[in-house]
N, C-alpha and C positions, 0 to 999 in steps of 0.2 A: 504493500500500500504506500502511496506517496505521502511523505511527511508533510504536515501542515507547517508552512513557513510562518515565521513570527514577524508581524508588522512592528516597526519601531515605535517606541513610545512617542506620544505627541510632544510638542515643544513645551507644553505645560503639563508635566506628569503630575500625578497625585501628590498633593502636599499633605504631610502627616504631622501629627502632634503626639506627644507621649501621654500615655494613660497608665496610671498605677505605678507602684514601686515595690521593691522587696518581694516580687513574685517568684515562685519556685517552679521552673519549667512550665510556663503558661502555654502549653501546646495547643489546647482547645479553648475556644471562646464562643460564648453565646450571649444574647442580649434580650431584654424585655422592654415593653412599651413605656415603662416608667423611667427609662434611661439607665437602668442598672446594667452592668456587664458582669458576667461570671466567667472565671477561667479555671481550668484544672490546676490543681496545686499538688506538686510531687511530695509534699509533706503529709499527704494522706486525705485530701478532700478537695474543696472548692473555695476559691476566694471571690468575694463580691466587692465590686467597685461601684459606689454610688455616684450620682451626678456631681455631688459636692466634693468628690475625691476620697470620702471616707471608705476605709477598707475593713471588712470583717471576713473571717474565715470559718468554715464549717469542716471539721476534721473528724475522721472516724475515731471513736474512742477505743475500740478494742481490735479493730481489723487493720492490718498493715497494708493499706491500699496503696497502689501505685497508679494514680489516675492518668489516663490518656484522654480518650473522648469522654465527654460528659453530656447529659441530657436532662431535661426537667419533665416530670410527669404532671398530669392534671392535678394531683394532690399536693404539688409543690415539693415533693421529694426528688432528689437527684438520682439518676442512674449513672454509675461510674464504670467505665471499661477498665479492667484491671490488667496492667501491662507489666507484670512481673517477668523476669527472664525465663522462668520455668513453668509458670502457671498463669491461667487467665480466669475469665468469668466476668459477669456483670453483677454489681452489687447495688442495692438501694441504700442511700444515705439519707437518714431522717434528720429533722431539725434539731433533735437532741443529741446528735452525733452517733446514734446507734446505727448499726448496719444489719442487713440481712441479705443472703444470697438471692439474687433475682433470676439468674440463669448460670449454671455451672457446667451443664453438659447438653449435648444435642445429638440426636440419633444414636444414643448409647455411648457417646464418647465425650470425655472431658474437653471443655473449651481450652484451646491453647492460649498463650498470651493474647489478650483481646485489645483491638485497636480503637474501635469507634462504636458509638451507640446513638441512635436517632429515634426520637419518639414522634409518632404520628397519631391521628385521632383513633385509628383502628388497629395499629400495629406498632411494634418496636423492631427496628432494623439494627443488626449487629454485624460488624465486619471483623474477621480474623485474618490477619495479613498472610499468615503462612502456617502450615502444620509443622514446620521445622522448629525444634526446641533444642537449644535456644534459637530465637528467631533471627539472629544475625546471620545464620547460615543461608538465608534467602536474599542476601544483598548481592544479587547477580541477575543476569538476564534469563537464565535457563530454568529457574524455579518458578512454577506457576501453580501453587497449591493453596492459595488463599480462598476464602469462601465467605458467603453472606448468609446470615440467619434471619429468618422472619419469625417473630413471636406474636401470635394473635389468639383469637378464640379457639383456633384449632390446635394450639400449642406451638412449640418451637420446632423448627425444621430448617435444614439447609436448603436454600432455594437457588443458589448459584455456586459454582465451584470452578476450580482451575483458573483462578485469577492471579495475575502476576503482582503479588503484594497488595492485597485489598486494603484501601485506606478509607477516607471519608466518603460518605454517600449522601445523596439528596433525592427527594421526590419532586417532580415538576408540578406546576400549578394545576394541571388537569388530572393529575394522579394517574397518568398513563405510563410514565417512565421512571425507572430508578437509575440514576447516574452514579457511577463509582469510579474513583481514581485507582488506577493500577500503577503504583509508584515506579517499580523497576521495569514495567512494560512501557513506560513513557506515554501513557494514553489515558483518556477518559472513555470508559465503556458505558453502555446503557442496556437495560433490559426492559422489555414490555411487561407491565404488571397485569396479570390476569385477574378475572373476576373473583377468583378464589384466593388471590394474594400471591400465588406462585409466579415465578418469573419465567419469561420466555428465553430465547436463545440470545447469547451475548452479541452485541453489535458494537464495533469500534465507532465511537462518536467523533473523536478527534485523536489523531496520532501525532504526537509532538516529535521534534528532533530528540536525539538521545541524551541531550544535556538538560532536559526538563524532567523533573521527578515530582509529578503531581501528588500533593499531600492533602491539603484542605480544599473544600469546594463549597460554594453557596450559589444561590440563584437569585437574580433580580426580577423585578416585576415584568420586564420586557423579555424574559426568557434567556438572558445571557448567563453563562456560567462564569463565576469568578474563582480562579484556581491559584493556589499558592504552590510554588515549586521549591521544595526543600532541597538543601545542598547548593542549588544554584541561586537561591535567595531571590526569587522573582514573584511578582503578582501578574497573572495573565487574565484576560477577559476573552471568553469564547462566545461570539455572537451566534444567534440562531442560524445564520448561514454557515456556521462553523469556521469563520475567519477568526484569527487569533491576534490580539493586540497585547503588547507588553506595557503594563501600567507602572510597574516598579521593577528595577533591575539593579541589584547590588551584588551580582555574581563576581567572584574572583576567578578570572579567566584561567589562570594557571592551575588553581586548585580544581576547578570544574573539569578541565581537560584531562588532568591526571585521574580524577575520580571516575570519569566516564570510562577511561581505559581499564581501570581496576574492576569496575562493575562488569564490563564486557568480558574480562578474563575470569571473573569470579574471585578476584583477590580480596574483596571486601568481606568475604564470609569468615569473619573473625570477631572475637568478642571486643567489647568496649565501645564507648561513644566515639563519634567521629568529630574531630576538631575542625569545624568549618570556619574559615576566615570570614569576618563580617565587620562592617563599619557602623551603620546606623541600626539596622534591623537584625536582631539575633536569630537568624535562620527562620524565615517566614514559614509558618506551618499550618495556619488555619485562618478563616475569615468568616465574619458574620455581620449582617446589617443590624444597625441599632439606631438609637436616638429617637426622639418623639415622632419624627416623620419617617423613620426607617430608611433614611438616606445617608446615614453615616456608616462607614465601613470600619470594622474593628479587626485588627490583625494580630493573631496569636504568634508567638515567637518561641521556638523550642529552646534556644540557648540563652534567652534574655531574661532579665528580671523585671521587664516592663512589656506592655503591649502598645499598639499604636492605633490612631484614629485618622480617617481621611474623609473629606466630603466626597461622596461617591458620584453625585450628580444624577442619581437615579434611585428610585425606591427599591428596596429589597422585597422579595417574596416573603410574606409574613409567615414565620414558623408556627408550628402547633403551640409552642409554649409562650407565644408573644404576650398574652395578657395574664399568664399564670404568675403567681408570686410565690417565692420560696417558703416552705413551711417554717414558721418561727420556732424557736426553742432555745434551750440553754446551751446547745452546741455551738451557736454562733458567738465567736469571740473576736476581739481585736487581734488582727494577725500580727505575729511577731516579726521582727526584722530578720533578714536572712543571716546577718551576723550573729544575732542572738540564737537563732535556730542552730547554726553551725556549732556553737559552743555547747 
């Protein structure tokens, strides 16, 4: 398939401002209609950032969670995708800090380290990047064993398989398609959603050049996909005609060139974090529309202690949790500084 070429960013690229401080691996971000922003927190839960800048955290009291993707249910409790090196699952985090398993196995098999979770009105979607444990073994082009789980009134089941490192996923406005990022496949794929919730055959929606590693994705009201490229530190917009525009680009050319070669050869299948060079944005990993008019774009950053906000110039597709408020409770505390946490 012909690669989709990247149109250069306009002469007036997105202008961003800093949001938050002392965040711990704010990989995933979501927002609500009151202006609050929520980010995953590697210390074991979720950090909330209010419009006035006040930060509070909700951390698991007895469960050693490693949150990657987060979602909010209708009851205001969070679902947390657990991304431990050797185990996964999705856990519910209540306002008092207690947790309970939400989903630990599917089709008779324990969930591997779990990447992302998305709530919809009638279902929960979950992505597992790979069956390789530890998961760093899948940092290459030739492993495609990620999968998507749907949990609804019929129970939990695998509805798509053979994905080249399944990452974030979204449902379109008409609820006809599920889009999913295949990070090491350098593409966004989509699946038709059947009347019973099952998925059809995988379709490549957009194939990027091999220096794009799609991680986070969200959808605007016009139907464009906004995609973050981890490692090459970019924000891309895929229009409904599948043309691609680069909105932010802080890639380090030397690093990206060597990283692509290593991934192509399978040399990145080794333990440990990847030290990605960055200047402003600490490795763009997710994006979500927020603000009162849903026209602000918030950017999660895997390696940063802050997130970022930009005027998107377009409204986002309102998510299921848009008017939901988090469950109150004694678990919400003033978040400690990273320095104090480290000690």
